[in-house]
C-alpha positions as CSV (number, residue, x, y, z in Angstrom):
1,M,67.2,61.9,20.7
2,A,64.7,62.6,18.1
3,V,64.6,58.9,16.9
4,D,63.8,57.8,20.5
5,R,60.9,60.2,20.6
6,K,59.6,59.0,17.0
7,Q,60.6,62.6,15.6
8,Y,61.8,60.8,12.3
9,A,61.5,63.8,10.1
10,V,63.7,65.9,12.4
11,A,66.2,63.0,12.8
12,V,67.2,62.3,9.2
13,P,69.1,65.3,8.3
14,M,70.9,65.6,11.6
15,L,71.9,62.0,11.5
16,K,73.2,62.1,7.9
17,K,75.5,65.0,8.9
18,E,76.7,63.0,12.0
19,F,77.3,59.9,9.8
20,D,79.5,62.0,7.4
21,K,81.6,63.2,10.4
22,A,81.9,59.9,12.2
23,K,85.6,58.7,12.3
24,T,85.2,55.1,13.4
25,R,83.2,52.1,12.2
26,I,81.5,51.8,15.5
27,E,80.3,55.3,15.4
28,K,79.1,54.8,11.8
29,G,77.2,51.7,12.7
30,K,75.3,53.2,15.5
31,I,74.2,56.3,13.4
32,A,73.4,54.1,10.4
33,F,71.1,52.0,12.5
34,L,69.3,55.3,13.8
35,L,69.0,56.2,10.1
36,G,67.4,52.9,9.3
37,Q,64.9,53.3,12.1
38,A,64.1,56.9,11.0
39,Y,63.5,55.9,7.4
40,N,61.5,52.9,8.4
41,G,59.2,55.2,10.5
42,L,58.9,57.5,7.5
43,N,57.9,54.4,5.3
44,Q,60.9,54.8,3.0
45,G,61.7,51.0,2.8
46,S,64.5,51.1,0.3
47,D,66.5,53.6,2.4
48,A,65.8,51.7,5.6
49,I,67.1,48.5,3.8
50,N,70.3,50.4,2.9
51,W,71.0,51.9,6.2
52,F,70.4,48.8,8.2
53,K,72.9,46.9,6.0
54,K,75.4,49.6,6.5
55,A,74.9,49.4,10.3
56,Y,75.4,45.8,10.2
57,D,78.5,46.1,7.9
58,N,79.9,48.8,10.4
59,Q,79.8,46.4,13.3
60,Y,76.5,47.3,15.0
61,G,75.6,43.9,15.5
62,I,72.4,41.6,15.7
63,D,69.9,44.4,16.0
64,A,71.0,45.8,12.6
65,F,70.8,42.3,10.9
66,E,67.5,41.6,12.4
67,A,66.1,45.0,11.3
68,Y,67.6,44.4,7.8
69,A,65.6,41.1,7.5
70,Y,62.4,42.7,8.5
71,A,62.8,45.5,6.1
72,L,63.6,43.0,3.3
73,K,60.5,41.3,4.1
74,Q,58.4,44.5,4.1
75,D,60.0,45.3,0.7
76,E,58.6,41.8,-0.6
77,Q,62.2,40.4,-1.1
78,Y,60.9,37.3,0.5
79,E,63.6,35.0,-0.8
80,E,66.5,37.2,0.5
81,A,64.7,37.9,3.7
82,G,64.3,34.2,4.4
83,L,67.8,33.7,4.0
84,V,68.8,36.6,6.4
85,F,66.5,35.3,9.0
86,K,68.0,31.8,8.6
87,E,71.5,33.3,9.1
88,L,70.3,35.3,12.1
89,G,69.1,32.0,13.8
90,L,72.5,30.5,13.2
91,E,74.3,33.7,14.6
92,I,72.6,33.8,17.9
93,G,72.7,29.9,18.2
94,S,68.9,29.3,17.9
95,P,67.1,28.6,14.6
96,Y,64.0,28.4,16.8
97,Q,63.9,32.1,17.2
98,Y,63.2,32.9,13.6
99,R,61.3,29.9,12.5
100,K,58.1,31.6,12.0
101,Q,59.5,34.3,10.0
102,I,61.3,31.9,7.7
103,T,58.0,30.1,7.1
104,S,56.1,33.3,6.6
105,C,58.6,34.5,3.9
106,K,58.1,31.2,2.1
107,V,54.2,31.3,2.4
108,A,54.2,35.0,1.3
109,A,56.2,34.3,-1.8
110,E,53.7,31.6,-2.8
111,W,50.7,33.8,-2.2
112,K,52.4,36.6,-4.4
113,A,52.8,34.1,-7.2
114,E,49.2,32.8,-7.1
115,E,47.2,33.5,-10.3
116,R,43.9,33.0,-8.7
117,K,43.0,36.5,-7.2
118,E,39.9,37.0,-5.4
119,Y,40.2,40.8,-5.2
120,Q,40.7,43.7,-7.5
121,V,42.0,47.0,-6.1
122,E,42.4,50.6,-7.2
123,V,43.9,53.5,-5.3
124,M,41.3,56.4,-4.7
125,A,41.8,59.7,-6.4
126,F,41.3,61.8,-3.2
127,N,44.5,60.7,-1.6
128,S,47.2,63.2,-0.9
129,A,50.9,63.2,-0.5
130,A,50.3,62.8,3.3
131,S,48.8,59.8,5.2
132,D,45.1,58.9,4.5
133,Y,43.8,55.9,6.2
134,A,41.1,54.1,8.3
135,P,38.0,54.7,6.1
136,T,34.5,54.6,7.5
137,L,31.3,55.0,5.3
138,L,28.8,57.5,6.5
139,S,26.4,57.2,3.7
140,P,26.3,55.9,0.1
141,T,28.3,58.9,-1.0
142,K,30.2,60.0,2.1
143,L,33.4,58.4,3.5
144,A,35.1,59.5,6.6
145,F,38.9,58.9,7.0
146,T,41.8,59.9,9.0
147,S,44.6,62.1,7.5
148,D,47.5,64.4,8.4
149,R,47.1,66.5,5.3
150,K,48.0,70.2,5.4
151,T,44.4,71.3,6.1
152,A,44.5,69.4,9.4
153,T,43.8,71.4,12.5
154,G,46.8,72.8,14.4
155,E,49.7,75.1,13.4
156,D,52.7,72.8,14.5
157,D,54.0,69.8,12.5
158,Y,54.0,66.4,14.1
159,N,57.8,65.6,14.1
160,W,57.2,61.8,13.6
161,T,56.3,62.4,10.0
162,G,57.0,66.2,9.5
163,Q,53.3,66.6,8.6
164,D,50.3,68.2,10.4
165,F,48.7,66.3,13.3
166,S,45.9,64.0,12.1
167,D,42.2,64.8,11.9
168,I,39.0,63.3,10.7
169,F,37.9,64.2,7.1
170,V,34.9,63.4,4.9
171,V,35.2,62.9,1.2
172,D,32.2,63.0,-1.3
173,L,32.8,59.9,-3.4
174,A,31.1,61.4,-6.3
175,S,33.2,64.6,-6.6
176,N,36.3,63.7,-4.6
177,Q,35.7,67.0,-2.6
178,V,37.4,66.7,0.8
179,E,36.3,68.6,3.8
180,N,37.1,68.7,7.7
181,Y,34.6,66.3,9.4
182,S,33.8,68.6,12.4
183,T,35.5,71.4,14.2
184,Y,33.7,70.2,17.4
185,I,35.8,66.9,17.1
186,N,39.1,67.9,15.5
187,T,41.6,69.6,17.8
188,D,45.3,70.5,17.7
189,A,45.8,66.8,19.0
190,N,45.8,63.7,16.8
191,E,42.3,62.5,15.9
192,G,41.2,59.5,13.8
193,T,39.5,56.2,13.3
194,I,35.8,57.1,13.6
195,A,32.9,54.8,14.3
196,I,29.3,56.0,14.2
197,S,26.3,54.5,15.8
198,P,23.6,52.9,13.5
199,D,21.2,56.1,14.0
200,G,24.0,58.5,13.3
201,N,23.5,60.3,16.6
202,K,26.7,59.0,18.4
203,I,30.3,58.7,17.4
204,Y,33.4,57.1,18.8
205,F,37.0,58.1,17.8
206,T,40.6,57.9,18.9
207,R,42.3,61.1,20.4
208,C,46.1,61.0,21.1
209,D,47.2,63.9,23.3
210,A,49.5,64.8,26.2
211,P,50.8,67.8,28.0
212,K,53.7,69.5,26.2
213,G,57.0,67.6,26.6
214,E,55.3,64.2,27.6
215,D,54.6,61.2,25.5
216,A,51.0,61.0,24.2
217,Y,48.6,58.3,25.0
218,C,45.6,57.4,22.7
219,K,42.1,57.2,24.3
220,I,38.7,56.4,22.8
221,M,36.4,59.4,23.0
222,S,32.6,59.8,22.3
223,S,30.3,62.4,21.5
224,E,26.5,62.7,20.8
225,K,24.4,65.1,18.5
226,T,22.7,67.9,20.3
227,L,19.3,69.2,19.5
228,D,21.1,71.7,17.3
229,G,22.7,68.9,15.4
230,I,26.2,69.7,16.4
231,W,28.5,67.3,18.4
232,S,28.6,67.6,22.3
233,P,32.1,68.1,23.7
234,P,33.8,64.6,23.4
235,Q,34.2,62.6,26.6
236,M,36.8,59.8,27.3
237,L,35.1,56.4,27.9
238,A,35.4,55.6,31.5
239,F,36.8,52.1,31.5
240,Q,40.2,53.2,30.1
241,K,43.4,53.1,32.2
242,T,46.1,55.7,32.4
243,G,49.5,54.9,30.6
244,I,47.8,52.5,28.0
245,N,46.7,53.1,24.4
246,Y,43.0,52.4,23.5
247,M,42.5,52.9,19.6
248,H,40.5,52.0,16.5
249,P,37.0,51.8,17.8
250,A,34.5,49.9,15.7
251,L,30.7,49.0,16.5
252,S,28.7,45.9,16.0
253,T,25.6,46.1,13.6
254,D,23.2,46.9,16.6
255,G,25.7,49.5,18.1
256,Q,25.7,47.8,21.4
257,T,29.2,46.2,21.3
258,L,32.3,48.3,20.8
259,Y,35.5,46.7,19.5
260,F,39.0,48.3,19.9
261,S,42.7,47.7,20.1
262,S,44.7,48.2,23.2
263,N,48.2,47.4,24.4
264,D,47.2,46.7,27.9
265,D,49.9,45.0,30.0
266,E,47.6,42.2,30.9
267,G,47.1,41.3,27.2
268,W,49.0,38.6,25.2
269,G,51.6,41.0,23.8
270,G,51.6,44.0,21.6
271,Y,48.1,45.3,20.7
272,D,45.2,43.0,21.4
273,I,41.5,43.4,20.2
274,Y,38.8,43.7,22.8
275,S,35.1,44.0,23.0
276,I,32.9,45.8,25.4
277,T,29.2,45.7,25.6
278,F,26.7,48.5,26.6
279,K,24.1,47.1,29.0
280,E,21.8,48.9,31.5
281,N,23.0,52.3,30.5
282,K,26.7,51.5,31.1
283,W,29.7,49.9,29.6
284,E,30.6,46.4,31.0
285,D,34.2,45.4,31.6
286,P,36.3,44.8,28.4
287,K,36.9,41.3,27.2
288,R,39.9,40.2,25.3
289,L,39.0,38.3,22.1
290,S,40.4,34.6,22.1
291,R,43.7,33.3,20.9
292,S,42.0,32.6,17.6
293,I,42.2,36.3,17.0
294,N,45.0,37.7,19.4
295,T,48.7,36.8,19.2
296,P,51.9,37.9,21.1
297,E,52.2,40.5,18.3
298,D,49.9,43.3,17.1
299,E,46.2,43.1,16.3
300,Q,44.6,46.4,15.4
301,F,41.9,48.2,13.3
302,P,38.9,45.8,13.9
303,Q,35.9,46.3,11.6
304,L,32.6,44.4,11.8
305,D,30.4,43.5,8.9
306,G,27.6,41.4,10.3
307,D,29.1,38.2,11.8
308,T,32.5,38.8,10.1
309,L,35.5,40.5,11.9
310,Y,38.2,42.1,9.7
311,F,41.3,43.0,11.4
312,A,45.1,43.8,10.9
313,S,47.7,41.6,12.4
314,S,51.5,41.3,12.5
315,G,51.2,38.1,14.6
316,H,49.5,35.7,12.1
317,T,51.3,34.3,9.1
318,G,51.4,37.3,6.6
319,M,53.2,39.1,4.0
320,G,55.1,41.7,6.1
321,G,54.1,44.3,8.6
322,L,50.2,44.4,9.2
323,D,48.1,42.1,7.1
324,I,44.3,42.1,6.8
325,F,42.5,39.0,8.1
326,K,38.9,38.0,8.4
327,S,37.1,35.6,10.9
328,Y,33.5,34.6,11.4
329,Q,31.5,34.6,14.6
330,L,29.8,31.3,15.3
331,A,26.6,30.8,17.1
332,S,28.5,29.9,20.2
333,G,30.1,33.3,20.2
334,S,33.6,32.0,19.3
335,W,35.7,33.1,16.3
336,T,36.9,31.0,13.4
337,S,40.6,30.9,12.8
338,P,41.6,34.0,10.8
339,W,41.8,33.8,7.0
340,N,44.6,36.0,5.3
341,L,43.1,38.0,2.4
342,K,46.4,37.6,0.5
343,T,47.3,39.7,-2.5
344,P,46.4,42.2,-3.8
345,I,44.7,43.4,-0.6
346,N,47.9,42.5,1.5
347,S,51.4,43.4,0.5
348,G,54.8,43.6,2.3
349,S,53.7,47.0,3.8
350,D,51.2,47.6,6.4
351,D,47.6,46.9,5.2
352,F,44.7,47.8,7.6
353,G,41.4,49.5,8.0
354,F,39.2,47.2,5.9
355,I,35.4,47.9,5.4
356,V,32.8,46.5,3.3
357,N,30.5,48.9,1.4
358,R,27.0,47.6,1.9
359,Y,25.5,50.6,0.0
360,A,27.3,49.3,-3.3
361,K,25.3,47.2,-5.7
362,T,26.5,43.8,-6.7
363,D,26.2,41.8,-10.0
364,G,27.0,38.4,-11.2
365,N,30.7,39.0,-11.3
366,I,31.2,41.5,-8.3
367,I,30.2,39.8,-5.0
368,E,31.1,42.8,-2.7
369,S,33.1,46.0,-2.7
370,G,34.6,48.3,0.0
371,F,37.8,50.1,1.0
372,F,40.8,49.5,2.9
373,S,44.2,51.4,3.7
374,S,47.8,50.5,2.9
375,R,51.2,51.9,3.4
376,R,52.4,50.5,0.0
377,G,52.9,54.2,-1.1
378,D,51.2,54.7,-4.5
379,V,50.3,58.4,-3.7
380,G,51.3,59.2,-0.1
381,R,52.6,57.5,2.9
382,D,49.3,55.8,3.6
383,D,46.7,55.6,1.0
384,I,43.0,54.5,0.8
385,Y,42.0,51.9,-1.9
386,E,38.8,50.6,-3.2
387,F,38.5,46.9,-3.6
388,K,36.1,44.6,-5.6
389,R,35.7,41.1,-4.7
390,V,35.0,39.0,-7.8
391,K,33.3,35.7,-8.3
392,L,35.8,32.9,-8.9
393,P,35.1,29.3,-10.0
394,P,34.3,27.2,-6.9
395,L,37.0,25.0,-5.3
396,P,36.3,21.3,-4.9
397,I,34.0,20.7,-1.8
398,K,35.7,18.8,0.8
399,E,33.6,16.1,2.4
400,N,33.9,14.3,5.8
401,I,36.2,17.0,7.1
402,V,38.1,16.0,10.2
403,Y,38.8,19.1,12.5
404,K,41.9,19.1,14.5
405,N,43.5,21.7,16.8
406,V,47.0,21.1,17.8
407,L,48.9,23.0,20.6
408,D,52.7,23.0,20.6
409,V,54.0,23.9,24.2
410,Y,57.7,25.0,24.0
411,V,60.0,25.4,27.0
412,V,62.7,27.9,26.1
413,E,65.5,29.9,27.9
414,N,66.9,33.3,27.1
415,I,70.0,33.7,25.1
416,Y,72.3,36.4,26.8
417,D,74.9,38.5,25.1
418,N,77.0,37.8,28.2
419,P,76.1,34.2,29.4
420,T,77.1,34.9,32.9
421,D,75.2,38.3,33.2
422,P,71.5,38.2,33.5
423,N,71.3,42.0,32.9
424,S,73.1,41.8,29.6
425,K,71.3,42.1,26.2
426,I,68.9,39.1,25.3
427,L,69.6,38.0,21.9
428,G,66.7,35.6,21.5
429,K,65.3,32.3,22.9
430,R,66.2,28.6,22.4
431,P,64.5,25.4,23.3
432,L,65.5,23.9,26.6
433,P,65.6,20.1,26.4
434,G,65.8,18.1,29.6
435,S,63.0,20.1,31.1
436,T,59.7,18.8,32.3
437,I,56.2,19.8,31.8
438,L,53.2,19.0,34.1
439,V,50.0,19.3,32.0
440,K,46.7,19.8,33.9
441,I,43.3,19.5,32.1
442,G,40.6,19.9,34.8
443,S,41.4,17.2,37.4
444,Q,43.7,15.2,35.0
445,E,47.4,15.5,35.2
446,R,50.2,14.1,33.0
447,S,54.0,14.8,33.1
448,F,56.1,15.1,29.9
449,D,59.9,15.1,29.5
450,I,61.1,17.7,26.8
451,D,63.3,16.2,24.1
452,E,65.7,18.1,21.8
453,T,62.9,19.8,19.9
454,G,62.1,21.8,23.1
455,K,58.4,21.1,22.8
456,I,55.3,18.7,23.4
457,S,52.5,18.5,21.0
458,L,48.9,18.1,22.2
459,Q,45.7,17.5,20.2
460,L,43.2,19.9,21.9
461,Q,39.9,18.9,23.3
462,D,37.1,21.4,22.8
463,N,36.2,23.8,25.6
464,K,38.9,22.9,28.1
465,R,41.4,24.9,30.2
466,Y,45.0,23.7,30.0
467,N,47.6,24.7,32.7
468,F,51.2,23.9,32.4
469,F,54.0,23.9,35.0
470,A,57.5,23.6,33.5
471,S,60.7,22.9,35.5
472,K,64.4,22.1,35.1
473,E,67.2,21.9,37.5
474,G,69.1,25.2,37.7
475,Y,66.3,27.2,36.4
476,L,63.2,28.9,38.0
477,N,60.0,27.1,37.6
478,N,57.2,28.9,35.4
479,N,53.8,28.2,34.3
480,G,51.6,28.8,31.2
481,R,48.0,28.3,30.3
482,F,45.9,27.9,27.2
483,S,42.0,27.8,26.7
484,S,40.4,26.0,23.8
485,Y,37.1,27.7,24.7
486,G,36.0,29.7,21.5
487,L,38.2,28.1,19.1
488,G,36.0,28.0,15.8
489,K,36.0,25.5,13.2
490,D,36.7,26.6,9.5
491,P,36.2,24.1,6.7
492,S,38.8,26.0,4.7
493,Q,41.3,25.4,7.4
494,P,40.3,22.2,9.3
495,E,43.7,21.8,11.0
496,Q,44.9,24.6,13.2
497,L,48.2,24.9,15.1
498,F,48.5,27.1,18.3
499,E,51.6,27.7,20.5
500,V,52.4,28.4,24.1
501,E,55.9,29.4,25.1
502,I,57.1,28.9,28.7
503,L,60.3,30.8,29.6
504,L,62.5,29.3,32.2
505,D,65.0,31.9,33.6
506,K,68.3,30.5,34.6
507,I,69.2,30.9,38.3
508,F,72.1,33.4,38.9
509,L,72.8,33.1,42.5
510,N,73.7,36.4,44.3
511,Q,73.5,38.3,41.1
512,E,71.5,41.5,41.1
513,I,68.7,41.7,38.4
514,T,66.7,44.9,37.8
515,L,63.0,44.6,37.9
516,D,61.5,46.4,34.9
517,N,59.0,49.4,35.6
518,I,59.6,49.5,39.4
519,Y,60.2,53.2,39.7
520,Y,59.5,55.8,42.4
521,D,58.4,59.4,42.3
522,F,61.1,61.9,43.7
523,E,61.4,61.6,47.4
524,Q,58.6,59.0,47.6
525,S,58.7,55.4,48.8
526,Y,55.1,54.2,48.0
527,I,54.6,51.5,45.3
528,R,53.2,53.4,42.2
529,E,50.3,51.8,40.3
530,D,52.4,51.3,37.2
531,A,54.9,49.0,39.4
532,Q,52.2,46.8,40.6
533,P,52.1,44.5,37.5
534,T,55.8,43.7,37.8
535,L,55.6,42.9,41.5
536,L,52.6,40.8,40.9
537,K,54.7,38.7,38.5
538,L,57.4,38.4,41.0
539,T,54.8,37.3,43.5
540,Q,53.8,34.5,41.1
541,L,57.4,33.6,40.5
542,L,57.8,33.1,44.2
543,K,54.8,31.0,44.6
544,D,56.0,28.8,41.5
545,N,59.5,28.4,43.4
546,P,58.6,28.0,47.1
547,T,62.1,27.1,48.1
548,I,64.0,30.2,47.0
549,R,64.8,33.2,49.2
550,I,65.4,36.6,47.7
551,Q,66.7,40.1,48.5
552,L,64.8,43.1,47.4
553,G,67.3,46.1,46.9
554,S,66.3,49.7,46.2
555,H,68.4,52.4,44.8
556,T,67.9,56.1,44.7
557,D,69.0,58.8,42.4
558,C,72.1,61.2,43.4
559,R,70.0,64.1,44.7
560,G,69.9,64.4,48.4
561,G,72.3,63.6,51.3
562,D,74.0,60.2,51.6
563,Q,72.1,59.4,54.9
564,Y,68.7,60.6,53.6
565,N,69.2,58.5,50.4
566,A,70.2,55.5,52.4
567,D,67.0,55.8,54.6
568,L,64.7,56.5,51.6
569,S,66.1,53.4,49.7
570,R,65.6,51.1,52.7
571,R,61.8,52.4,52.9
572,R,61.4,51.8,49.2
573,A,62.8,48.2,49.5
574,Q,60.7,47.6,52.5
575,A,57.6,49.0,50.5
576,A,58.2,46.3,47.8
577,V,58.7,43.6,50.4
578,D,55.5,44.7,52.1
579,F,53.7,44.4,48.7
580,L,54.8,40.8,48.3
581,I,53.7,39.8,51.9
582,E,50.3,41.4,51.3
583,N,50.0,39.2,48.3
584,G,50.8,36.0,50.2
585,I,54.6,35.6,50.3
586,D,56.1,34.5,53.5
587,A,58.2,37.3,55.2
588,S,60.9,34.7,56.1
589,R,61.7,34.4,52.3
590,L,62.2,38.1,51.8
591,E,64.9,40.5,52.7
592,A,64.9,44.4,52.1
593,R,68.0,46.3,51.6
594,G,68.6,50.0,50.7
595,F,71.7,50.9,48.7
596,G,71.1,54.7,48.5
597,E,72.9,56.3,45.7
598,Q,76.0,53.9,45.7
599,N,75.4,52.0,42.5
600,P,73.7,54.2,39.9
601,F,72.4,52.4,36.8
602,I,73.3,55.4,34.7
603,D,76.4,57.1,35.9
604,C,75.9,60.7,35.0
605,L,77.1,64.0,36.5
606,C,74.4,64.6,39.1
607,S,73.7,68.2,38.1
608,R,73.4,67.2,34.5
609,C,71.2,64.0,34.7
610,T,68.0,64.2,32.9
611,E,64.8,63.4,34.7
612,E,64.7,60.2,32.8
613,E,68.1,59.2,34.0
614,H,67.2,60.1,37.6
615,Q,64.1,57.9,37.4
616,A,66.1,54.9,35.9
617,N,68.3,55.2,39.0
618,R,65.4,55.2,41.4
619,R,65.0,51.4,40.7
620,T,64.5,48.2,42.6
621,T,66.3,45.0,42.0
622,F,66.2,41.5,43.3
623,R,68.8,38.7,43.9
624,I,68.3,35.2,44.6
625,L,70.0,34.4,47.9
626,E,69.4,30.6,48.3
């Protein structure tokens, strides 16, 4: 399906024909939802709103109603979006699920109405009808940026947008003349988001590529200028893992620390921002920035201006999509809580790629200027804007500021579409009153009972590590953690609220539950590298619940004989059990069972199953026996 592979420009005309031919409301609802996704991917917000609403009206369900709410927010219809989010919470039986979005809609509406504007913005003349974004200054008059305009390298169109693959370009700010950055850097793949060393002799950039027919992953590449003044063949930085995206490189002022965003499975969710330092002629291990910066949602497009970090986030309170935030690095190395740049820098659309122009002159009224990119659609899909930060009358100075960091720790459970089936669709989460949390701070311990709010609130001490252990009868124990190291103090926001969410899974005795991402190569039984994070999580679950005993079951696809598949599945289940034993789980708590091809996850005609369907059937499951 073109939408599944993000080939939105290809999907729209096909789906419209299918919608017109559909004979039932159920069919129309499914197709309308796919059209909403396609238009959302193409940055056509009004069309996305209409199709998501049609999908919900045609019985597609909660997913369509949720997508409709987010589309309204991105279209800056904040009051209507807030009402829909409220209705969503009531419909799934959990106002908790959308409380942040309801608050965000209220705050965004207030920001939009503010008369005190710190910035003035103007769309740049060199923008095209395509996507132009991620500006980087090369000199006082040269600006590099990413674009998929028609002059990009490569003969094929990118089916996501219907445009060319992206390349790096350079514009002369005096003449608005745009040129290809370098034929040594730009290829038929997607290139973009450039960072350049202080001496101009080394560059870092993102390249997204894959063999034909496979999903592309993005990696950070580097290249150096040769004696001839041309760029050497780009090399991928060595610290990057396979199957993970690394993007948006940015350099510190001295060029020794590289910041980037990545969706590493070991992060806090979505994309997080990391830093990595070059020492003794090699890159050290990446470090994830603190919870002041990173959230369970996306943090991307970092940019440094001295001790100030600018970045885009969909996890902090914002106006819709990605918003641009700034944070200051303190002498201790920690970062202050992010500050939303508000309107007109931010909008309901994605706003990102903010840089300060240190070549520009300032005067009594203009404090600083620079550039950023936005998907608000003044010229093309993404456009580059120039901003000017103006001097405003000072606000009253607050004296005797009292700083306070508060942590809300929630204990929640999943809401299943079918309450008796742990493999059914998860509609959201709700608080779990009646549970207990054990809080450990160093050697100190204290137990709390959770009331109807589903949370406890703690006033954080500086530079402490907090560990939480949550439990409730009939549920699997789970843990959480939080570090107050590196939480900066910002006089403009002296009180900060942080959250930790601990999910307790209901115990479904003797019911099979599929483990995500535990797949096997064809005719193989070894544990693949991409399966290990899931098995390590299962290891921790077993350590947190020392009284349970589980069965690990393995299933094969339909290819091969019955006896062969039965033997293969037993070896696969045993490989998973052996992995758990090697990581400290007592063998008496584990049972391995091979099911062969008896119970396929996707029941397709064997000769017509796709490779993806075969792989989905080569899965591992577990069930709690006692």
